[in-house]
C-alpha positions in Angstrom: 58.9 100.4 16.3 58.3 103.8 17.9 56.5 103.6 21.3 55.1 106.2 23.6 54.5 104.8 27.1 52.4 106.4 29.8 52.1 105.7 33.5 50.1 107.9 35.9 48.8 105.1 38.1 49.9 106.9 41.3 51.6 110.1 42.3 54.5 109.9 39.9 53.9 110.8 36.2 56.2 108.7 33.9 56.5 109.1 30.2 59.0 107.5 27.8 59.8 107.4 24.1 61.3 104.1 23.0 62.4 102.9 19.6 63.2 99.2 18.9 63.7 98.6 22.6 66.2 101.5 22.9 65.4 104.4 25.2 65.1 107.7 23.3 63.7 110.0 26.1 62.1 109.6 29.5 60.6 111.9 32.1 59.4 111.1 35.6 57.7 113.8 37.7 57.1 113.0 41.4 55.1 116.1 42.3 51.6 116.5 43.8 49.9 117.9 40.8 46.9 117.1 38.7 48.0 114.6 36.0 45.2 115.8 33.7 46.9 119.2 33.5 50.5 118.1 33.0 50.2 114.8 31.0 49.8 116.2 27.5 52.2 119.1 27.9 54.9 116.7 29.1 54.2 114.3 26.2 54.4 117.2 23.7 57.6 118.5 25.2 59.3 115.1 25.2 58.2 114.5 21.6 59.7 117.9 20.6 63.0 117.1 22.3 63.2 113.8 20.5 62.2 115.4 17.2 59.3 112.9 16.9 55.9 113.7 15.4 52.7 111.9 16.5 52.4 110.4 13.1 55.7 108.6 13.6 54.3 106.6 16.5 53.5 102.9 16.0 52.2 102.0 19.4 51.0 103.4 22.7 51.7 101.4 25.9 49.8 102.4 29.0 49.9 101.3 32.7 46.3 100.1 33.1 46.2 99.9 36.8 45.7 99.2 39.6 46.4 102.4 41.5 44.7 105.8 41.9 41.3 105.7 40.3 41.8 109.2 38.8 45.4 108.6 37.8 44.7 105.3 36.0 41.7 106.8 34.3 43.6 109.8 33.0 46.4 107.6 31.5 44.0 105.1 29.9 41.7 107.8 28.5 44.7 109.7 27.0 46.2 106.5 25.6 42.9 105.4 24.0 42.4 108.9 22.5 45.8 109.0 21.0 45.7 105.5 19.7 42.3 106.0 18.2 43.1 109.4 16.7 46.4 108.2 15.2 45.0 104.8 14.2 47.9 103.0 15.9 48.2 100.0 18.3 47.3 100.2 22.0 48.8 97.9 24.7 47.8 97.8 28.4 50.2 96.6 31.1 49.7 96.0 34.8 51.0 98.9 36.9 52.2 96.4 39.4 54.2 94.4 36.8 56.0 97.5 35.7 57.4 98.0 39.2 58.5 94.4 39.4 60.5 94.1 36.1 63.7 95.9 36.9 64.2 94.6 40.4 63.7 91.0 39.2 66.2 91.4 36.4 68.7 93.0 38.8 68.5 90.6 41.7 67.0 87.4 40.4 64.6 87.4 43.4 60.9 87.0 43.1 59.3 90.4 43.6 56.0 91.5 45.3 54.8 94.9 44.1 52.4 96.8 46.4 50.4 100.0 46.2 48.8 101.5 49.3 45.0 101.0 49.0 44.3 102.6 52.4 42.8 101.0 55.6 45.7 98.6 55.9 45.0 97.1 52.5 47.2 97.0 49.3 47.0 96.3 45.6 49.6 93.7 45.1 50.9 91.0 42.9 53.9 88.6 43.0 56.2 88.0 40.0 59.1 85.8 39.1 61.3 85.3 36.0 60.8 82.0 34.2 62.1 81.3 30.7 63.0 85.0 30.4 59.3 85.9 31.0 57.6 87.5 34.0 55.1 85.1 35.5 52.7 85.7 38.4 53.0 83.6 41.5 50.8 85.7 43.7 47.7 86.8 41.8 47.1 90.5 41.4 44.4 91.5 43.8 43.2 93.9 46.5 44.5 92.4 49.8 44.4 92.9 53.4 48.0 93.3 54.3 47.9 90.3 56.7 46.5 88.1 53.9 49.3 89.1 51.6 51.9 88.3 54.2 50.2 84.9 54.7 50.5 84.2 51.0 54.2 85.1 51.1 54.8 82.8 54.0 52.8 80.0 52.3 55.1 80.2 49.2 58.1 79.7 51.5 60.6 81.5 49.3 62.4 84.8 49.8 60.9 87.8 48.0 61.7 91.5 47.5 58.9 93.9 48.2 58.8 97.1 46.1 56.4 100.0 45.8 54.6 102.1 48.4 56.2 100.7 51.5 55.0 103.1 54.2 56.4 102.6 57.7 53.3 100.8 59.0 53.5 98.3 56.2 57.2 97.7 56.8 56.7 97.1 60.5 54.0 94.5 59.8 56.2 92.7 57.2 59.1 92.6 59.6 57.0 91.4 62.5 55.2 88.6 60.6 57.7 87.1 58.1 61.4 86.5 57.7 61.1 86.0 53.9 61.0 89.7 52.9 63.6 92.2 51.9 62.7 95.7 50.7 63.6 97.5 47.5 65.5 100.8 47.6 63.8 104.2 47.4 64.0 104.2 43.7 62.0 101.0 43.4 58.8 102.8 44.5 58.8 104.8 41.2 57.5 103.4 37.9 59.8 103.3 34.9 58.1 104.3 31.7 61.0 102.7 29.9 60.4 99.3 31.5 56.7 99.8 30.7 57.5 100.2 27.1 59.8 97.2 27.1 57.0 95.0 28.5 54.5 96.4 26.0 56.8 95.9 23.0 56.2 92.1 23.0 52.5 92.1 24.1 49.5 91.7 21.9 47.7 94.9 21.2 44.1 95.3 22.2 41.5 94.5 19.5 38.9 96.9 20.6 40.4 100.3 21.7 37.0 101.8 22.6 36.3 98.8 24.8 39.6 98.9 26.6 39.1 99.7 30.3 41.3 100.2 33.4 42.0 97.4 35.8 41.1 98.9 39.2 41.0 95.6 41.1 38.2 96.9 43.3 35.1 98.7 42.6 34.5 102.4 43.4 31.8 103.7 45.7 30.1 105.1 42.6 30.1 101.6 41.0 28.7 100.0 44.1 25.8 102.5 44.0 25.3 101.9 40.3 25.1 98.1 40.9 22.5 98.7 43.6 20.4 100.8 41.3 20.8 98.2 38.4 19.9 94.9 40.0 20.8 91.9 37.9 23.4 93.9 35.9 26.3 93.8 38.4 28.3 91.6 36.1 28.4 94.2 33.4 31.3 96.5 33.1 30.3 99.7 35.0 33.2 101.6 33.3 31.8 100.8 29.8 28.2 101.4 30.8 28.8 104.9 32.0 
């Protein structure tokens, strides 16, 4: 199976080509640029280097969020367009889970992945390996950092924290729990190879057009939309607009 995996959930842009769980090519760009400008040229360049054609692809695996609204939307829209145009499978994987996979396999420790959601809040989820499968032990959600630390303490087991660990977050972890260690600098970057490996064994989506990002919190535009559409707040804003 030939897979193209895409992750632009946050500042890094990560792309990989994987065949039968073997890495063929991978690129990660950690530059402050518009992903919408660079994503397709990077995909095309990587495909050319691997001597792959779009028609040879069997599956697109995309990091579906959470993360940057714009970044997640760009990746998901591109993945949907490619999968629909090429008539191939599409799989969505949590951006937080992607960060957790390699550290768990390397250390054996449960891992809590975090993205900075501003105002002392984070997108986060906790994962552990059971029966060779990643399982969630802290639900993926948008947390006040203090609430996340409380959940870690309540679980009473050591964890490794990976992702966007800014100094303010690190200080709060260290001052409020003794159960946390921190991943190295590399652990803050997504691996498109790991994304593809997770997506290899996942069920593909049935409705590509209906596939939407998982933002974990609503945007200001969505809040305004819900106010102007009373009684319709349970509908998917992303699909409606």
